[in-house]
C-alpha positions as CSV (number, residue, x, y, z in Angstrom):
1,X,14.0,-22.1,11.3
2,X,10.4,-19.9,10.8
3,X,9.7,-22.6,8.2
4,X,9.9,-25.4,11.0
5,X,8.4,-23.8,13.1
6,X,5.2,-23.6,11.3
7,X,5.5,-26.7,10.0
8,X,5.8,-28.3,13.5
9,X,2.5,-26.7,14.3
10,X,3.5,-23.4,15.9
11,X,2.0,-20.2,15.6
12,X,3.8,-17.3,14.2
13,X,3.9,-13.6,14.2
14,X,4.5,-12.2,10.5
15,X,2.3,-10.1,8.5
16,X,3.0,-11.0,5.4
17,X,4.5,-7.6,4.0
18,X,7.6,-9.0,2.6
19,X,6.4,-11.4,-0.2
20,X,8.7,-14.0,-1.2
21,X,11.1,-13.0,-4.1
22,X,13.7,-15.0,-5.5
23,X,16.0,-14.7,-2.6
24,X,13.7,-16.2,-0.3
25,X,10.8,-18.3,-2.6
26,X,9.2,-18.8,1.1
27,X,8.9,-15.7,2.5
28,X,10.8,-14.1,4.8
29,X,8.6,-14.8,7.9
30,X,8.6,-11.6,9.1
31,X,6.8,-8.9,11.5
32,X,7.4,-4.9,10.5
33,X,7.1,-4.0,14.1
34,X,9.5,-6.0,15.1
35,X,11.9,-3.3,13.3
36,X,11.3,-0.9,16.1
37,X,11.6,-2.7,18.8
38,X,14.0,-0.4,20.4
39,X,11.7,2.9,20.5
40,X,8.0,0.5,20.6
41,X,7.5,-2.9,22.4
42,X,3.6,-2.4,22.4
43,X,3.1,-5.5,20.1
44,X,5.1,-7.7,22.0
45,X,1.9,-8.9,23.7
46,X,0.8,-10.2,20.4
47,X,3.4,-12.6,20.2
48,X,2.9,-14.8,23.5
49,X,3.0,-18.1,22.7
50,X,3.8,-17.7,19.3
51,X,7.2,-17.5,17.2
52,X,8.3,-14.5,16.1
53,X,11.8,-13.5,14.1
54,X,13.9,-10.7,15.4
55,X,17.6,-10.3,14.7
56,X,19.9,-10.5,17.2
57,X,21.3,-7.2,17.6
58,X,17.4,-5.7,18.6
59,X,17.6,-8.9,21.2
60,X,18.9,-6.9,24.1
61,X,15.6,-4.4,23.5
62,X,13.0,-7.4,24.4
63,X,12.1,-6.2,28.1
64,X,13.2,-7.7,31.5
65,X,9.9,-8.4,32.7
66,X,8.7,-10.9,29.8
67,X,10.3,-14.5,29.6
68,X,12.1,-15.6,26.3
69,X,12.7,-18.5,24.2
70,X,15.1,-17.9,21.6
71,X,16.3,-19.8,18.6
72,X,19.5,-18.5,18.1
73,X,20.6,-19.5,14.3
74,X,24.0,-19.5,13.7
75,X,25.4,-19.2,10.2
76,X,29.0,-18.3,9.1
77,X,29.2,-15.0,8.8
78,X,30.6,-15.0,5.0
79,X,27.2,-16.8,4.1
80,X,25.3,-13.8,5.4
81,X,27.5,-11.4,3.3
82,X,27.3,-13.2,0.5
83,X,23.9,-13.6,0.7
84,X,23.2,-10.2,1.2
85,X,25.1,-9.3,-1.6
86,X,23.3,-11.6,-3.9
87,X,19.8,-9.9,-2.7
88,X,21.2,-6.4,-3.4
89,X,22.9,-7.4,-6.8
90,X,19.5,-8.3,-7.9
91,X,17.6,-5.7,-6.5
92,X,19.8,-2.9,-8.4
93,X,20.7,-1.6,-4.8
94,X,24.1,-0.9,-3.3
95,X,25.0,-2.4,0.3
96,X,27.4,-0.6,2.9
97,X,30.4,1.2,1.3
98,X,31.9,-0.6,4.0
99,X,33.9,-4.3,2.8
100,X,33.2,-7.7,3.9
101,X,36.1,-7.8,6.3
102,X,35.0,-4.9,7.8
103,X,31.2,-5.6,8.2
104,X,32.2,-8.9,8.8
105,X,34.0,-7.5,12.2
106,X,31.2,-5.2,13.0
107,X,29.2,-8.1,12.7
108,X,31.2,-10.4,14.7
109,X,31.1,-7.7,17.5
110,X,27.6,-7.4,17.9
111,X,26.4,-11.0,17.8
112,X,29.7,-11.4,20.6
113,X,27.9,-8.4,22.7
114,X,24.4,-9.7,22.0
115,X,25.8,-13.2,23.1
116,X,27.1,-11.6,25.8
117,X,24.3,-10.2,27.3
118,X,21.9,-13.4,26.4
119,X,24.1,-15.4,29.1
120,X,23.3,-12.7,32.1
121,X,19.3,-12.5,31.3
122,X,17.4,-14.9,33.6
123,X,14.6,-14.4,32.1
124,X,15.7,-15.9,28.4
125,X,16.4,-19.4,27.4
126,X,18.9,-19.9,24.3
127,X,18.8,-22.9,22.1
128,X,21.6,-22.1,19.3
129,X,21.0,-23.7,15.9
130,X,23.7,-24.2,13.7
131,X,22.6,-22.9,10.2
132,X,24.9,-25.5,8.2
133,X,24.1,-28.8,10.8
134,X,20.3,-27.9,10.3
135,X,20.9,-28.0,7.0
136,X,22.3,-31.1,7.3
137,X,20.5,-33.1,9.3
138,X,17.2,-31.4,10.1
139,X,15.3,-33.8,12.0
140,X,18.0,-33.8,14.4
141,X,17.5,-29.6,14.4
142,X,14.0,-30.0,14.6
143,X,13.8,-32.7,17.6
144,X,16.6,-30.2,19.3
145,X,13.7,-27.6,18.8
146,X,11.1,-29.6,19.8
147,X,12.7,-30.4,23.4
148,X,13.6,-26.2,23.6
149,X,10.3,-25.6,22.9
150,X,8.4,-28.3,25.3
151,X,5.8,-28.7,22.8
152,X,4.3,-31.5,20.8
153,X,5.0,-29.9,18.1
154,X,5.6,-31.7,14.8
155,X,9.4,-32.9,14.2
156,X,9.0,-34.9,11.1
157,X,7.1,-32.4,9.1
158,X,9.2,-29.8,10.7
159,X,12.6,-31.9,9.0
160,X,10.1,-32.2,5.7
161,X,10.2,-28.6,5.4
162,X,14.3,-28.0,5.4
163,X,14.9,-27.3,1.5
164,X,18.8,-27.9,1.0
165,X,18.4,-26.9,-2.7
166,X,18.0,-23.0,-1.2
167,X,21.1,-23.1,0.8
168,X,22.9,-21.0,-2.3
169,X,25.8,-18.8,-0.4
170,X,27.4,-21.8,0.7
171,X,31.3,-21.3,2.1
172,X,33.4,-24.2,1.4
């Protein structure tokens, strides 16, 4: 999604501290201060008018006095876990000692809690994009995002950056 937003002409807030690698050959599009959002949100003013990647578990730490448009990417949890396992294996690191089933329950609950919280926030608009559908029909996803953002984004360019070959942990 961050690649799509950038291709569409939206400015991103990133710091390129985490370089591209075999797991994400086009990069991670992250901004390191996001990880500390629960303790320090002073960087948020730099994000005004820009797209910034925030994991769903940190969204409840967004200050209520600001307004937000959030694009919530949803991907089958089995695919997320498989992707994380492949990355950890490549790095020679071990992940959580909890099994995929236990992690899946934790992530499912966390996402459900976040989605419930989002519905209660008058200052937040949310567009949910299904990851699998965005890969299958990137032009439809790009049109939905452009309409949601309310800016004249380059929809064709957004759709063109989607590479189905990078969807490697696909669950059938």
